[in-house]
N, C-alpha and C positions, 0 to 999 in steps of 0.2 A: 684458225688463228694460232699465231705463235705464242707460246706461254709468256714470253717477256713483253708482248705487245699490250699496251694499256687499252682498256675499254673506253676511256674517256680522253678527251682533249681539253685544253684550256681554251677560252674564248679566242685568245691571241693565235693559238695554233689552228683553230677552226677558221679563223679569219684568213690566215695565210693560205690554207688549202682552198678556200673559196675565192681568193684573190681580191679581198675587200679589206678595208681598214679595220683595225681593232675597235675603233669607236662605232663604226656602223655595225659590226657584229654584236657589240653590247646593246646597241639600240634595237636591233632585230630581236635579240633574246628577250629584251624588256617588253617588246610589243607582242611576243609570242610567235614571231615569224621565222625563228630559226629552229628547225626541227632537232629534237633530241636534247633540249636544254634540261639540265639537272641542277636544281638550286640546293646548295648545301649551306644551311645556316642562313644568315641574313646577307652575307657579302659574297660567298664563294659560288661561282657559276661554272659548271663544266658542261661539255657537249659530248653526247654519245657518238663514238666513232662509227658505229654501225648505221645510225640514223643519218649522219653526215655523208657517209659513203652512198647510202640510198638516194639522198638528195642529189649528189653529184652524178649518179647513174640515171637520174630522172625518174626514180621509183617512189618519190615522195612529193606530194602536192602540198606546199606550204599553207594553202587555204583550207586544207582538211584537218588542221590541228585543233 
């Protein structure tokens, strides 16, 4: 990993990488179906870059969360 590469993505950034809408990404996060969701406080939601990359590589089964 490059030092200046962030470990997390916003939900909007994760949605763009997945090719889905931001609203759908938030809904999946809320339902626990988006891997790597990190809740910070009551409102802030981030997504683990590593977990998202694993999903995109087929190495994560969203049903196993």
